[in-house]
mmCIF file of the protein (N, C-alpha, C, O) and its ligand, coordinates in Angstrom:
data_MODEL
# 
_entry.id   MODEL 
# 
loop_
_entity.id 
_entity.type 
_entity.pdbx_number_of_molecules 
1 polymer     1 
2 non-polymer 1 
# 
_entity_poly.entity_id                      1 
_entity_poly.type                           'polypeptide(L)' 
_entity_poly.nstd_linkage                   no 
_entity_poly.nstd_monomer                   no 
_entity_poly.pdbx_seq_one_letter_code       MTTTACIECGGDVAIAVAPMVGEIAPCRDCGVELEVLGIAPLELALAPEIEEDWGE 
_entity_poly.pdbx_seq_one_letter_code_can   MTTTACIECGGDVAIAVAPMVGEIAPCRDCGVELEVLGIAPLELALAPEIEEDWGE 
_entity_poly.pdbx_strand_id                 A 
# 
loop_
_entity_poly_seq.entity_id 
_entity_poly_seq.num 
_entity_poly_seq.mon_id 
_entity_poly_seq.hetero 
1 1  MET n 
1 2  THR n 
1 3  THR n 
1 4  THR n 
1 5  ALA n 
1 6  CYS n 
1 7  ILE n 
1 8  GLU n 
1 9  CYS n 
1 10 GLY n 
1 11 GLY n 
1 12 ASP n 
1 13 VAL n 
1 14 ALA n 
1 15 ILE n 
1 16 ALA n 
1 17 VAL n 
1 18 ALA n 
1 19 PRO n 
1 20 MET n 
1 21 VAL n 
1 22 GLY n 
1 23 GLU n 
1 24 ILE n 
1 25 ALA n 
1 26 PRO n 
1 27 CYS n 
1 28 ARG n 
1 29 ASP n 
1 30 CYS n 
1 31 GLY n 
1 32 VAL n 
1 33 GLU n 
1 34 LEU n 
1 35 GLU n 
1 36 VAL n 
1 37 LEU n 
1 38 GLY n 
1 39 ILE n 
1 40 ALA n 
1 41 PRO n 
1 42 LEU n 
1 43 GLU n 
1 44 LEU n 
1 45 ALA n 
1 46 LEU n 
1 47 ALA n 
1 48 PRO n 
1 49 GLU n 
1 50 ILE n 
1 51 GLU n 
1 52 GLU n 
1 53 ASP n 
1 54 TRP n 
1 55 GLY n 
1 56 GLU n 
# 
loop_
_struct_asym.id 
_struct_asym.entity_id 
A 1 
B 2 
# 
loop_
_chem_comp.id 
_chem_comp.type 
_chem_comp.mon_nstd_flag 
ALA 'L-peptide linking' y 
ARG 'L-peptide linking' y 
ASP 'L-peptide linking' y 
CYS 'L-peptide linking' y 
GLU 'L-peptide linking' y 
GLY 'peptide linking'   y 
ILE 'L-peptide linking' y 
LEU 'L-peptide linking' y 
MET 'L-peptide linking' y 
PRO 'L-peptide linking' y 
THR 'L-peptide linking' y 
TRP 'L-peptide linking' y 
VAL 'L-peptide linking' y 
ZN  non-polymer         . 
# 
_pdbx_entity_nonpoly.entity_id   2 
_pdbx_entity_nonpoly.name        ? 
_pdbx_entity_nonpoly.comp_id     ZN 
# 
_pdbx_nonpoly_scheme.asym_id         B 
_pdbx_nonpoly_scheme.entity_id       2 
_pdbx_nonpoly_scheme.mon_id          ZN 
_pdbx_nonpoly_scheme.ndb_seq_num     1 
_pdbx_nonpoly_scheme.pdb_seq_num     101 
_pdbx_nonpoly_scheme.auth_seq_num    101 
_pdbx_nonpoly_scheme.pdb_mon_id      ZN 
_pdbx_nonpoly_scheme.auth_mon_id     ZN 
_pdbx_nonpoly_scheme.pdb_strand_id   A 
_pdbx_nonpoly_scheme.pdb_ins_code    . 
# 
loop_
_atom_site.group_PDB 
_atom_site.id 
_atom_site.type_symbol 
_atom_site.label_atom_id 
_atom_site.label_alt_id 
_atom_site.label_comp_id 
_atom_site.label_asym_id 
_atom_site.label_entity_id 
_atom_site.label_seq_id 
_atom_site.pdbx_PDB_ins_code 
_atom_site.Cartn_x 
_atom_site.Cartn_y 
_atom_site.Cartn_z 
_atom_site.occupancy 
_atom_site.B_iso_or_equiv 
_atom_site.pdbx_formal_charge 
_atom_site.auth_seq_id 
_atom_site.auth_comp_id 
_atom_site.auth_asym_id 
_atom_site.auth_atom_id 
_atom_site.pdbx_PDB_model_num 
ATOM   1   N  N  . MET A 1 1  ? 95.824  181.670 176.794 1.00 0.00 ? 1   MET A N  1 
ATOM   2   C  CA . MET A 1 1  ? 95.559  181.303 175.325 1.00 0.00 ? 1   MET A CA 1 
ATOM   3   C  C  . MET A 1 1  ? 95.554  182.530 174.401 1.00 0.00 ? 1   MET A C  1 
ATOM   4   O  O  . MET A 1 1  ? 95.239  183.657 174.781 1.00 0.00 ? 1   MET A O  1 
ATOM   5   N  N  . THR A 1 2  ? 95.933  182.208 173.145 1.00 0.00 ? 2   THR A N  1 
ATOM   6   C  CA . THR A 1 2  ? 95.851  183.261 172.289 1.00 0.00 ? 2   THR A CA 1 
ATOM   7   C  C  . THR A 1 2  ? 95.204  182.631 170.913 1.00 0.00 ? 2   THR A C  1 
ATOM   8   O  O  . THR A 1 2  ? 94.863  181.450 170.835 1.00 0.00 ? 2   THR A O  1 
ATOM   9   N  N  . THR A 1 3  ? 95.099  183.439 169.996 1.00 0.00 ? 3   THR A N  1 
ATOM   10  C  CA . THR A 1 3  ? 94.517  182.865 168.752 1.00 0.00 ? 3   THR A CA 1 
ATOM   11  C  C  . THR A 1 3  ? 95.317  183.164 167.546 1.00 0.00 ? 3   THR A C  1 
ATOM   12  O  O  . THR A 1 3  ? 95.998  184.186 167.455 1.00 0.00 ? 3   THR A O  1 
ATOM   13  N  N  . THR A 1 4  ? 95.228  182.237 166.590 1.00 0.00 ? 4   THR A N  1 
ATOM   14  C  CA . THR A 1 4  ? 95.946  182.471 165.252 1.00 0.00 ? 4   THR A CA 1 
ATOM   15  C  C  . THR A 1 4  ? 95.008  182.089 164.209 1.00 0.00 ? 4   THR A C  1 
ATOM   16  O  O  . THR A 1 4  ? 94.015  181.408 164.461 1.00 0.00 ? 4   THR A O  1 
ATOM   17  N  N  . ALA A 1 5  ? 95.294  182.507 163.049 1.00 0.00 ? 5   ALA A N  1 
ATOM   18  C  CA . ALA A 1 5  ? 94.348  182.213 161.840 1.00 0.00 ? 5   ALA A CA 1 
ATOM   19  C  C  . ALA A 1 5  ? 94.483  180.843 161.428 1.00 0.00 ? 5   ALA A C  1 
ATOM   20  O  O  . ALA A 1 5  ? 95.581  180.316 161.251 1.00 0.00 ? 5   ALA A O  1 
ATOM   21  N  N  . CYS A 1 6  ? 93.259  180.193 161.256 1.00 0.00 ? 6   CYS A N  1 
ATOM   22  C  CA . CYS A 1 6  ? 93.248  178.769 160.686 1.00 0.00 ? 6   CYS A CA 1 
ATOM   23  C  C  . CYS A 1 6  ? 93.774  178.798 159.257 1.00 0.00 ? 6   CYS A C  1 
ATOM   24  O  O  . CYS A 1 6  ? 93.458  179.673 158.451 1.00 0.00 ? 6   CYS A O  1 
ATOM   25  N  N  . ILE A 1 7  ? 94.610  177.771 158.990 1.00 0.00 ? 7   ILE A N  1 
ATOM   26  C  CA . ILE A 1 7  ? 95.191  177.644 157.692 1.00 0.00 ? 7   ILE A CA 1 
ATOM   27  C  C  . ILE A 1 7  ? 94.091  177.188 156.620 1.00 0.00 ? 7   ILE A C  1 
ATOM   28  O  O  . ILE A 1 7  ? 94.254  177.362 155.412 1.00 0.00 ? 7   ILE A O  1 
ATOM   29  N  N  . GLU A 1 8  ? 92.925  176.571 157.191 1.00 0.00 ? 8   GLU A N  1 
ATOM   30  C  CA . GLU A 1 8  ? 91.984  176.119 156.314 1.00 0.00 ? 8   GLU A CA 1 
ATOM   31  C  C  . GLU A 1 8  ? 90.919  177.054 156.030 1.00 0.00 ? 8   GLU A C  1 
ATOM   32  O  O  . GLU A 1 8  ? 90.519  177.147 154.870 1.00 0.00 ? 8   GLU A O  1 
ATOM   33  N  N  . CYS A 1 9  ? 90.410  177.762 156.954 1.00 0.00 ? 9   CYS A N  1 
ATOM   34  C  CA . CYS A 1 9  ? 89.270  178.743 156.809 1.00 0.00 ? 9   CYS A CA 1 
ATOM   35  C  C  . CYS A 1 9  ? 89.560  180.149 157.230 1.00 0.00 ? 9   CYS A C  1 
ATOM   36  O  O  . CYS A 1 9  ? 88.787  181.051 156.907 1.00 0.00 ? 9   CYS A O  1 
ATOM   37  N  N  . GLY A 1 10 ? 90.652  180.384 157.945 1.00 0.00 ? 10  GLY A N  1 
ATOM   38  C  CA . GLY A 1 10 ? 91.105  181.718 158.141 1.00 0.00 ? 10  GLY A CA 1 
ATOM   39  C  C  . GLY A 1 10 ? 90.404  182.160 159.542 1.00 0.00 ? 10  GLY A C  1 
ATOM   40  O  O  . GLY A 1 10 ? 90.633  183.273 160.015 1.00 0.00 ? 10  GLY A O  1 
ATOM   41  N  N  . GLY A 1 11 ? 89.605  181.302 160.131 1.00 0.00 ? 11  GLY A N  1 
ATOM   42  C  CA . GLY A 1 11 ? 89.003  181.581 161.388 1.00 0.00 ? 11  GLY A CA 1 
ATOM   43  C  C  . GLY A 1 11 ? 89.941  181.566 162.606 1.00 0.00 ? 11  GLY A C  1 
ATOM   44  O  O  . GLY A 1 11 ? 91.128  181.278 162.454 1.00 0.00 ? 11  GLY A O  1 
ATOM   45  N  N  . ASP A 1 12 ? 89.416  181.880 163.845 1.00 0.00 ? 12  ASP A N  1 
ATOM   46  C  CA . ASP A 1 12 ? 90.297  181.922 164.875 1.00 0.00 ? 12  ASP A CA 1 
ATOM   47  C  C  . ASP A 1 12 ? 90.522  180.525 165.498 1.00 0.00 ? 12  ASP A C  1 
ATOM   48  O  O  . ASP A 1 12 ? 89.605  179.750 165.771 1.00 0.00 ? 12  ASP A O  1 
ATOM   49  N  N  . VAL A 1 13 ? 91.835  180.283 165.694 1.00 0.00 ? 13  VAL A N  1 
ATOM   50  C  CA . VAL A 1 13 ? 92.114  179.099 166.354 1.00 0.00 ? 13  VAL A CA 1 
ATOM   51  C  C  . VAL A 1 13 ? 92.760  179.381 167.681 1.00 0.00 ? 13  VAL A C  1 
ATOM   52  O  O  . VAL A 1 13 ? 93.700  180.171 167.760 1.00 0.00 ? 13  VAL A O  1 
ATOM   53  N  N  . ALA A 1 14 ? 92.284  178.764 168.703 1.00 0.00 ? 14  ALA A N  1 
ATOM   54  C  CA . ALA A 1 14 ? 92.851  179.132 170.107 1.00 0.00 ? 14  ALA A CA 1 
ATOM   55  C  C  . ALA A 1 14 ? 94.073  178.181 170.306 1.00 0.00 ? 14  ALA A C  1 
ATOM   56  O  O  . ALA A 1 14 ? 93.943  176.967 170.146 1.00 0.00 ? 14  ALA A O  1 
ATOM   57  N  N  . ILE A 1 15 ? 95.179  178.711 170.634 1.00 0.00 ? 15  ILE A N  1 
ATOM   58  C  CA . ILE A 1 15 ? 96.386  178.053 170.928 1.00 0.00 ? 15  ILE A CA 1 
ATOM   59  C  C  . ILE A 1 15 ? 96.960  178.486 172.234 1.00 0.00 ? 15  ILE A C  1 
ATOM   60  O  O  . ILE A 1 15 ? 96.679  179.595 172.690 1.00 0.00 ? 15  ILE A O  1 
ATOM   61  N  N  . ALA A 1 16 ? 97.730  177.679 172.839 1.00 0.00 ? 16  ALA A N  1 
ATOM   62  C  CA . ALA A 1 16 ? 98.330  178.189 174.129 1.00 0.00 ? 16  ALA A CA 1 
ATOM   63  C  C  . ALA A 1 16 ? 99.369  179.298 173.765 1.00 0.00 ? 16  ALA A C  1 
ATOM   64  O  O  . ALA A 1 16 ? 99.917  179.346 172.664 1.00 0.00 ? 16  ALA A O  1 
ATOM   65  N  N  . VAL A 1 17 ? 99.586  180.144 174.729 1.00 0.00 ? 17  VAL A N  1 
ATOM   66  C  CA . VAL A 1 17 ? 100.449 181.326 174.467 1.00 0.00 ? 17  VAL A CA 1 
ATOM   67  C  C  . VAL A 1 17 ? 101.890 180.702 174.245 1.00 0.00 ? 17  VAL A C  1 
ATOM   68  O  O  . VAL A 1 17 ? 102.639 181.267 173.448 1.00 0.00 ? 17  VAL A O  1 
ATOM   69  N  N  . ALA A 1 18 ? 102.256 179.719 174.819 1.00 0.00 ? 18  ALA A N  1 
ATOM   70  C  CA . ALA A 1 18 ? 103.591 179.016 174.571 1.00 0.00 ? 18  ALA A CA 1 
ATOM   71  C  C  . ALA A 1 18 ? 103.301 177.594 174.178 1.00 0.00 ? 18  ALA A C  1 
ATOM   72  O  O  . ALA A 1 18 ? 103.425 176.681 174.995 1.00 0.00 ? 18  ALA A O  1 
ATOM   73  N  N  . PRO A 1 19 ? 102.902 177.388 172.891 1.00 0.00 ? 19  PRO A N  1 
ATOM   74  C  CA . PRO A 1 19 ? 102.507 176.119 172.395 1.00 0.00 ? 19  PRO A CA 1 
ATOM   75  C  C  . PRO A 1 19 ? 103.666 175.074 172.381 1.00 0.00 ? 19  PRO A C  1 
ATOM   76  O  O  . PRO A 1 19 ? 104.821 175.495 172.311 1.00 0.00 ? 19  PRO A O  1 
ATOM   77  N  N  . MET A 1 20 ? 103.452 173.913 172.435 1.00 0.00 ? 20  MET A N  1 
ATOM   78  C  CA . MET A 1 20 ? 104.484 172.934 172.145 1.00 0.00 ? 20  MET A CA 1 
ATOM   79  C  C  . MET A 1 20 ? 104.447 172.320 170.908 1.00 0.00 ? 20  MET A C  1 
ATOM   80  O  O  . MET A 1 20 ? 103.354 172.136 170.372 1.00 0.00 ? 20  MET A O  1 
ATOM   81  N  N  . VAL A 1 21 ? 105.562 171.946 170.327 1.00 0.00 ? 21  VAL A N  1 
ATOM   82  C  CA . VAL A 1 21 ? 105.467 171.286 169.022 1.00 0.00 ? 21  VAL A CA 1 
ATOM   83  C  C  . VAL A 1 21 ? 104.695 169.952 169.264 1.00 0.00 ? 21  VAL A C  1 
ATOM   84  O  O  . VAL A 1 21 ? 104.871 169.244 170.256 1.00 0.00 ? 21  VAL A O  1 
ATOM   85  N  N  . GLY A 1 22 ? 103.818 169.685 168.252 1.00 0.00 ? 22  GLY A N  1 
ATOM   86  C  CA . GLY A 1 22 ? 102.967 168.438 168.388 1.00 0.00 ? 22  GLY A CA 1 
ATOM   87  C  C  . GLY A 1 22 ? 101.614 168.705 169.063 1.00 0.00 ? 22  GLY A C  1 
ATOM   88  O  O  . GLY A 1 22 ? 100.734 167.848 169.149 1.00 0.00 ? 22  GLY A O  1 
ATOM   89  N  N  . GLU A 1 23 ? 101.521 169.878 169.505 1.00 0.00 ? 23  GLU A N  1 
ATOM   90  C  CA . GLU A 1 23 ? 100.230 170.327 170.173 1.00 0.00 ? 23  GLU A CA 1 
ATOM   91  C  C  . GLU A 1 23 ? 99.074  170.313 169.137 1.00 0.00 ? 23  GLU A C  1 
ATOM   92  O  O  . GLU A 1 23 ? 99.308  170.712 167.996 1.00 0.00 ? 23  GLU A O  1 
ATOM   93  N  N  . ILE A 1 24 ? 97.838  169.873 169.481 1.00 0.00 ? 24  ILE A N  1 
ATOM   94  C  CA . ILE A 1 24 ? 96.820  170.014 168.493 1.00 0.00 ? 24  ILE A CA 1 
ATOM   95  C  C  . ILE A 1 24 ? 95.889  171.084 168.894 1.00 0.00 ? 24  ILE A C  1 
ATOM   96  O  O  . ILE A 1 24 ? 95.490  171.120 170.058 1.00 0.00 ? 24  ILE A O  1 
ATOM   97  N  N  . ALA A 1 25 ? 95.507  171.964 168.021 1.00 0.00 ? 25  ALA A N  1 
ATOM   98  C  CA . ALA A 1 25 ? 94.719  173.060 168.251 1.00 0.00 ? 25  ALA A CA 1 
ATOM   99  C  C  . ALA A 1 25 ? 93.481  172.901 167.235 1.00 0.00 ? 25  ALA A C  1 
ATOM   100 O  O  . ALA A 1 25 ? 93.660  172.982 166.019 1.00 0.00 ? 25  ALA A O  1 
ATOM   101 N  N  . PRO A 1 26 ? 92.297  172.685 167.766 1.00 0.00 ? 26  PRO A N  1 
ATOM   102 C  CA . PRO A 1 26 ? 91.051  172.602 166.805 1.00 0.00 ? 26  PRO A CA 1 
ATOM   103 C  C  . PRO A 1 26 ? 90.654  174.008 166.496 1.00 0.00 ? 26  PRO A C  1 
ATOM   104 O  O  . PRO A 1 26 ? 90.865  174.960 167.247 1.00 0.00 ? 26  PRO A O  1 
ATOM   105 N  N  . CYS A 1 27 ? 90.048  174.068 165.307 1.00 0.00 ? 27  CYS A N  1 
ATOM   106 C  CA . CYS A 1 27 ? 89.648  175.348 164.766 1.00 0.00 ? 27  CYS A CA 1 
ATOM   107 C  C  . CYS A 1 27 ? 88.043  175.471 165.175 1.00 0.00 ? 27  CYS A C  1 
ATOM   108 O  O  . CYS A 1 27 ? 87.231  174.587 164.902 1.00 0.00 ? 27  CYS A O  1 
ATOM   109 N  N  . ARG A 1 28 ? 87.746  176.553 165.787 1.00 0.00 ? 28  ARG A N  1 
ATOM   110 C  CA . ARG A 1 28 ? 86.332  176.771 166.299 1.00 0.00 ? 28  ARG A CA 1 
ATOM   111 C  C  . ARG A 1 28 ? 85.402  176.853 165.055 1.00 0.00 ? 28  ARG A C  1 
ATOM   112 O  O  . ARG A 1 28 ? 84.238  176.460 165.128 1.00 0.00 ? 28  ARG A O  1 
ATOM   113 N  N  . ASP A 1 29 ? 85.894  177.334 163.989 1.00 0.00 ? 29  ASP A N  1 
ATOM   114 C  CA . ASP A 1 29 ? 84.981  177.693 162.985 1.00 0.00 ? 29  ASP A CA 1 
ATOM   115 C  C  . ASP A 1 29 ? 84.707  176.547 161.923 1.00 0.00 ? 29  ASP A C  1 
ATOM   116 O  O  . ASP A 1 29 ? 83.563  176.347 161.515 1.00 0.00 ? 29  ASP A O  1 
ATOM   117 N  N  . CYS A 1 30 ? 85.837  175.768 161.469 1.00 0.00 ? 30  CYS A N  1 
ATOM   118 C  CA . CYS A 1 30 ? 85.587  174.725 160.550 1.00 0.00 ? 30  CYS A CA 1 
ATOM   119 C  C  . CYS A 1 30 ? 85.762  173.354 161.085 1.00 0.00 ? 30  CYS A C  1 
ATOM   120 O  O  . CYS A 1 30 ? 85.392  172.373 160.441 1.00 0.00 ? 30  CYS A O  1 
ATOM   121 N  N  . GLY A 1 31 ? 86.355  173.260 162.326 1.00 0.00 ? 31  GLY A N  1 
ATOM   122 C  CA . GLY A 1 31 ? 86.424  172.012 163.061 1.00 0.00 ? 31  GLY A CA 1 
ATOM   123 C  C  . GLY A 1 31 ? 87.612  171.221 162.790 1.00 0.00 ? 31  GLY A C  1 
ATOM   124 O  O  . GLY A 1 31 ? 87.771  170.179 163.427 1.00 0.00 ? 31  GLY A O  1 
ATOM   125 N  N  . VAL A 1 32 ? 88.553  171.622 161.837 1.00 0.00 ? 32  VAL A N  1 
ATOM   126 C  CA . VAL A 1 32 ? 89.791  170.985 161.617 1.00 0.00 ? 32  VAL A CA 1 
ATOM   127 C  C  . VAL A 1 32 ? 90.689  170.997 162.818 1.00 0.00 ? 32  VAL A C  1 
ATOM   128 O  O  . VAL A 1 32 ? 90.555  171.847 163.699 1.00 0.00 ? 32  VAL A O  1 
ATOM   129 N  N  . GLU A 1 33 ? 91.592  170.071 162.858 1.00 0.00 ? 33  GLU A N  1 
ATOM   130 C  CA . GLU A 1 33 ? 92.665  169.987 163.894 1.00 0.00 ? 33  GLU A CA 1 
ATOM   131 C  C  . GLU A 1 33 ? 93.889  170.330 163.371 1.00 0.00 ? 33  GLU A C  1 
ATOM   132 O  O  . GLU A 1 33 ? 94.352  169.702 162.419 1.00 0.00 ? 33  GLU A O  1 
ATOM   133 N  N  . LEU A 1 34 ? 94.550  171.383 163.952 1.00 0.00 ? 34  LEU A N  1 
ATOM   134 C  CA . LEU A 1 34 ? 95.836  171.813 163.541 1.00 0.00 ? 34  LEU A CA 1 
ATOM   135 C  C  . LEU A 1 34 ? 96.932  171.438 164.438 1.00 0.00 ? 34  LEU A C  1 
ATOM   136 O  O  . LEU A 1 34 ? 96.803  171.534 165.659 1.00 0.00 ? 34  LEU A O  1 
ATOM   137 N  N  . GLU A 1 35 ? 97.997  171.018 163.889 1.00 0.00 ? 35  GLU A N  1 
ATOM   138 C  CA . GLU A 1 35 ? 99.163  170.556 164.713 1.00 0.00 ? 35  GLU A CA 1 
ATOM   139 C  C  . GLU A 1 35 ? 100.159 171.654 164.724 1.00 0.00 ? 35  GLU A C  1 
ATOM   140 O  O  . GLU A 1 35 ? 100.377 172.292 163.694 1.00 0.00 ? 35  GLU A O  1 
ATOM   141 N  N  . VAL A 1 36 ? 100.726 171.886 165.748 1.00 0.00 ? 36  VAL A N  1 
ATOM   142 C  CA . VAL A 1 36 ? 101.886 172.823 165.787 1.00 0.00 ? 36  VAL A CA 1 
ATOM   143 C  C  . VAL A 1 36 ? 103.175 172.176 165.257 1.00 0.00 ? 36  VAL A C  1 
ATOM   144 O  O  . VAL A 1 36 ? 103.659 171.202 165.833 1.00 0.00 ? 36  VAL A O  1 
ATOM   145 N  N  . LEU A 1 37 ? 103.702 172.686 164.221 1.00 0.00 ? 37  LEU A N  1 
ATOM   146 C  CA . LEU A 1 37 ? 104.919 172.199 163.696 1.00 0.00 ? 37  LEU A CA 1 
ATOM   147 C  C  . LEU A 1 37 ? 106.131 172.941 164.139 1.00 0.00 ? 37  LEU A C  1 
ATOM   148 O  O  . LEU A 1 37 ? 107.250 172.433 164.208 1.00 0.00 ? 37  LEU A O  1 
ATOM   149 N  N  . GLY A 1 38 ? 105.852 174.122 164.423 1.00 0.00 ? 38  GLY A N  1 
ATOM   150 C  CA . GLY A 1 38 ? 107.032 175.041 164.740 1.00 0.00 ? 38  GLY A CA 1 
ATOM   151 C  C  . GLY A 1 38 ? 106.529 176.102 165.543 1.00 0.00 ? 38  GLY A C  1 
ATOM   152 O  O  . GLY A 1 38 ? 105.348 176.447 165.500 1.00 0.00 ? 38  GLY A O  1 
ATOM   153 N  N  . ILE A 1 39 ? 107.504 176.706 166.375 1.00 0.00 ? 39  ILE A N  1 
ATOM   154 C  CA . ILE A 1 39 ? 107.011 177.747 167.313 1.00 0.00 ? 39  ILE A CA 1 
ATOM   155 C  C  . ILE A 1 39 ? 107.498 179.060 166.931 1.00 0.00 ? 39  ILE A C  1 
ATOM   156 O  O  . ILE A 1 39 ? 106.729 180.013 167.051 1.00 0.00 ? 39  ILE A O  1 
ATOM   157 N  N  . ALA A 1 40 ? 108.779 179.253 166.448 1.00 0.00 ? 40  ALA A N  1 
ATOM   158 C  CA . ALA A 1 40 ? 109.371 180.473 166.138 1.00 0.00 ? 40  ALA A CA 1 
ATOM   159 C  C  . ALA A 1 40 ? 109.965 180.426 164.702 1.00 0.00 ? 40  ALA A C  1 
ATOM   160 O  O  . ALA A 1 40 ? 111.113 180.028 164.503 1.00 0.00 ? 40  ALA A O  1 
ATOM   161 N  N  . PRO A 1 41 ? 109.135 180.851 163.704 1.00 0.00 ? 41  PRO A N  1 
ATOM   162 C  CA . PRO A 1 41 ? 107.740 181.279 163.803 1.00 0.00 ? 41  PRO A CA 1 
ATOM   163 C  C  . PRO A 1 41 ? 106.795 180.177 163.982 1.00 0.00 ? 41  PRO A C  1 
ATOM   164 O  O  . PRO A 1 41 ? 107.082 179.017 163.687 1.00 0.00 ? 41  PRO A O  1 
ATOM   165 N  N  . LEU A 1 42 ? 105.579 180.566 164.503 1.00 0.00 ? 42  LEU A N  1 
ATOM   166 C  CA . LEU A 1 42 ? 104.585 179.645 164.716 1.00 0.00 ? 42  LEU A CA 1 
ATOM   167 C  C  . LEU A 1 42 ? 104.161 179.034 163.285 1.00 0.00 ? 42  LEU A C  1 
ATOM   168 O  O  . LEU A 1 42 ? 103.837 179.732 162.324 1.00 0.00 ? 42  LEU A O  1 
ATOM   169 N  N  . GLU A 1 43 ? 104.207 177.786 163.285 1.00 0.00 ? 43  GLU A N  1 
ATOM   170 C  CA . GLU A 1 43 ? 103.797 177.081 161.974 1.00 0.00 ? 43  GLU A CA 1 
ATOM   171 C  C  . GLU A 1 43 ? 102.821 175.977 162.342 1.00 0.00 ? 43  GLU A C  1 
ATOM   172 O  O  . GLU A 1 43 ? 103.030 175.168 163.246 1.00 0.00 ? 43  GLU A O  1 
ATOM   173 N  N  . LEU A 1 44 ? 101.656 176.007 161.513 1.00 0.00 ? 44  LEU A N  1 
ATOM   174 C  CA . LEU A 1 44 ? 100.578 175.079 161.839 1.00 0.00 ? 44  LEU A CA 1 
ATOM   175 C  C  . LEU A 1 44 ? 100.391 174.164 160.609 1.00 0.00 ? 44  LEU A C  1 
ATOM   176 O  O  . LEU A 1 44 ? 100.713 174.601 159.505 1.00 0.00 ? 44  LEU A O  1 
ATOM   177 N  N  . ALA A 1 45 ? 99.909  172.972 160.732 1.00 0.00 ? 45  ALA A N  1 
ATOM   178 C  CA . ALA A 1 45 ? 99.691  172.140 159.622 1.00 0.00 ? 45  ALA A CA 1 
ATOM   179 C  C  . ALA A 1 45 ? 98.435  171.356 160.006 1.00 0.00 ? 45  ALA A C  1 
ATOM   180 O  O  . ALA A 1 45 ? 98.178  171.143 161.191 1.00 0.00 ? 45  ALA A O  1 
ATOM   181 N  N  . LEU A 1 46 ? 97.691  170.945 159.061 1.00 0.00 ? 46  LEU A N  1 
ATOM   182 C  CA . LEU A 1 46 ? 96.522  170.110 159.298 1.00 0.00 ? 46  LEU A CA 1 
ATOM   183 C  C  . LEU A 1 46 ? 96.931  168.755 159.964 1.00 0.00 ? 46  LEU A C  1 
ATOM   184 O  O  . LEU A 1 46 ? 97.779  168.008 159.476 1.00 0.00 ? 46  LEU A O  1 
ATOM   185 N  N  . ALA A 1 47 ? 96.299  168.525 161.042 1.00 0.00 ? 47  ALA A N  1 
ATOM   186 C  CA . ALA A 1 47 ? 96.634  167.294 161.742 1.00 0.00 ? 47  ALA A CA 1 
ATOM   187 C  C  . ALA A 1 47 ? 95.948  166.078 161.042 1.00 0.00 ? 47  ALA A C  1 
ATOM   188 O  O  . ALA A 1 47 ? 94.764  166.175 160.719 1.00 0.00 ? 47  ALA A O  1 
ATOM   189 N  N  . PRO A 1 48 ? 96.565  165.082 160.828 1.00 0.00 ? 48  PRO A N  1 
ATOM   190 C  CA . PRO A 1 48 ? 95.855  163.802 160.164 1.00 0.00 ? 48  PRO A CA 1 
ATOM   191 C  C  . PRO A 1 48 ? 94.687  163.403 160.844 1.00 0.00 ? 48  PRO A C  1 
ATOM   192 O  O  . PRO A 1 48 ? 94.675  163.155 162.050 1.00 0.00 ? 48  PRO A O  1 
ATOM   193 N  N  . GLU A 1 49 ? 93.638  163.330 160.052 1.00 0.00 ? 49  GLU A N  1 
ATOM   194 C  CA . GLU A 1 49 ? 92.334  162.786 160.636 1.00 0.00 ? 49  GLU A CA 1 
ATOM   195 C  C  . GLU A 1 49 ? 92.511  161.349 161.211 1.00 0.00 ? 49  GLU A C  1 
ATOM   196 O  O  . GLU A 1 49 ? 93.213  160.479 160.695 1.00 0.00 ? 49  GLU A O  1 
ATOM   197 N  N  . ILE A 1 50 ? 91.820  161.227 162.283 1.00 0.00 ? 50  ILE A N  1 
ATOM   198 C  CA . ILE A 1 50 ? 91.900  159.844 162.878 1.00 0.00 ? 50  ILE A CA 1 
ATOM   199 C  C  . ILE A 1 50 ? 90.613  159.142 162.521 1.00 0.00 ? 50  ILE A C  1 
ATOM   200 O  O  . ILE A 1 50 ? 89.522  159.375 163.041 1.00 0.00 ? 50  ILE A O  1 
ATOM   201 N  N  . GLU A 1 51 ? 90.867  158.231 161.548 1.00 0.00 ? 51  GLU A N  1 
ATOM   202 C  CA . GLU A 1 51 ? 89.651  157.446 161.095 1.00 0.00 ? 51  GLU A CA 1 
ATOM   203 C  C  . GLU A 1 51 ? 89.488  156.090 161.745 1.00 0.00 ? 51  GLU A C  1 
ATOM   204 O  O  . GLU A 1 51 ? 90.438  155.338 161.960 1.00 0.00 ? 51  GLU A O  1 
ATOM   205 N  N  . GLU A 1 52 ? 88.188  155.813 162.055 1.00 0.00 ? 52  GLU A N  1 
ATOM   206 C  CA . GLU A 1 52 ? 87.953  154.630 162.717 1.00 0.00 ? 52  GLU A CA 1 
ATOM   207 C  C  . GLU A 1 52 ? 88.225  153.427 161.958 1.00 0.00 ? 52  GLU A C  1 
ATOM   208 O  O  . GLU A 1 52 ? 88.582  152.409 162.552 1.00 0.00 ? 52  GLU A O  1 
ATOM   209 N  N  . ASP A 1 53 ? 88.080  153.451 160.628 1.00 0.00 ? 53  ASP A N  1 
ATOM   210 C  CA . ASP A 1 53 ? 88.231  152.315 159.740 1.00 0.00 ? 53  ASP A CA 1 
ATOM   211 C  C  . ASP A 1 53 ? 89.151  152.657 158.630 1.00 0.00 ? 53  ASP A C  1 
ATOM   212 O  O  . ASP A 1 53 ? 88.688  153.115 157.586 1.00 0.00 ? 53  ASP A O  1 
ATOM   213 N  N  . TRP A 1 54 ? 90.407  152.467 158.781 1.00 0.00 ? 54  TRP A N  1 
ATOM   214 C  CA . TRP A 1 54 ? 91.321  152.581 157.732 1.00 0.00 ? 54  TRP A CA 1 
ATOM   215 C  C  . TRP A 1 54 ? 91.356  151.455 156.769 1.00 0.00 ? 54  TRP A C  1 
ATOM   216 O  O  . TRP A 1 54 ? 91.343  150.309 157.219 1.00 0.00 ? 54  TRP A O  1 
ATOM   217 N  N  . GLY A 1 55 ? 91.397  151.660 155.501 1.00 0.00 ? 55  GLY A N  1 
ATOM   218 C  CA . GLY A 1 55 ? 91.361  150.622 154.567 1.00 0.00 ? 55  GLY A CA 1 
ATOM   219 C  C  . GLY A 1 55 ? 90.006  150.059 154.466 1.00 0.00 ? 55  GLY A C  1 
ATOM   220 O  O  . GLY A 1 55 ? 89.183  150.268 155.357 1.00 0.00 ? 55  GLY A O  1 
ATOM   221 N  N  . GLU A 1 56 ? 89.727  149.339 153.404 1.00 0.00 ? 56  GLU A N  1 
ATOM   222 C  CA . GLU A 1 56 ? 88.438  148.660 153.214 1.00 0.00 ? 56  GLU A CA 1 
ATOM   223 C  C  . GLU A 1 56 ? 88.478  147.207 153.120 1.00 0.00 ? 56  GLU A C  1 
ATOM   224 O  O  . GLU A 1 56 ? 87.437  146.569 152.960 1.00 0.00 ? 56  GLU A O  1 
HETATM 225 ZN ZN . ZN  B 2 .  ? 89.080  176.611 160.402 1.00 0.00 2 101 ZN  A ZN 1 
# 
């Protein structure tokens, strides 16, 4: 495992040394889930939150 900076809070996010696109990496500091969009260079994006109740 290695770490990269969280795009939300700048904290440490643990990711695999060789992450796969689509992998989800949770941030230890703020709790957001980051999805690996690209590997070279490493690109992360906020993963869509999974809500129990979509719509009202
Ligand atoms: Zn964070």
